[in-house]
N, C-alpha and C positions, 0 to 999 in steps of 0.2 A: 304572313305567318303569324300565328298566335303569340302573344307576349306573356300571357299569364300561364302559370303551371296548370291550373285547372282546365283552361282552354286547350292546352296541349294534350292533356290526359283525355279530354273529351274527344279530340280528333283521333287519338289512338284507339279509344273504345269504339268509336263509330266505324272506323275502318275494319276492326275485328268483327263487329256485328254485321257489317255489310257483306263480308265474305261468308259468314255463317249463314245469313239469310239467303244469299245467292245460291249457296249449295243446296239448301232445303227446297227452295223454289224450283231450281233446275231439276232436282231429282224427282220432285212431284210431277213436273211437266213431262219428264221422260217416262214416268210410270203411266201417266195418262195416255201418252202416245203409244206405249206398248199395249195397253189395254184396248185402245181403239184399233190396233192392227190385228188383234186376235180374231179368229173365226170360230173357235171352239167355245160354245156357251158354258160348258162345265168349268173350263179353265178360267173364263172371264168372271164367272160367279165366285170362284174361289179367290180371285185377286181383288174383287170389289171392296170387301170390308177393310182391307189394309189400305187401299187407296182412299176410301172415305176418311179413314183415320188421319192420313197424311194431310188431306185437304182441310179437315177440321182443325188440325194443329196449326196450320198456316193462318186460318181465319181467326183462331184464338189469339195469335200473336200479331194480328193486324197486318200480315203480309199479303193476305187476300181479303178483300171486302167480304163481309158476311153474305151479301147477296150474290156475289160472284161464286163463292163457295157453294151456296145452295143451288145456283144454276148449273154449275159443273156437276155436282152430285146427281141432280135430276137428269141431266143430259146423259151422263154415263149409265145411270140405272136404266134409262130408256133404251140406250144403245144395247146393253146386255140383254134386255128383254126381247129385243127384235132379232137377236142372233138365233140362227136355227141350227 
């Protein structure tokens, strides 16, 4: 256990941030799964910009590596394009 006040505060802050980050990562992964389960191209195209925004936000906060974000966005765009 930490002995300094600053270390104890850092532990509290990290725990709070971890919960916050986990929520946003999980909600983004769920949104990706929902998009991949769609079969209607119009609906998928409607959801794509919001999903790209979520992915970009995670990349900006370093929760996703920028290359991972780019690969995800590319793959999702390609998936939507192939829907008929």
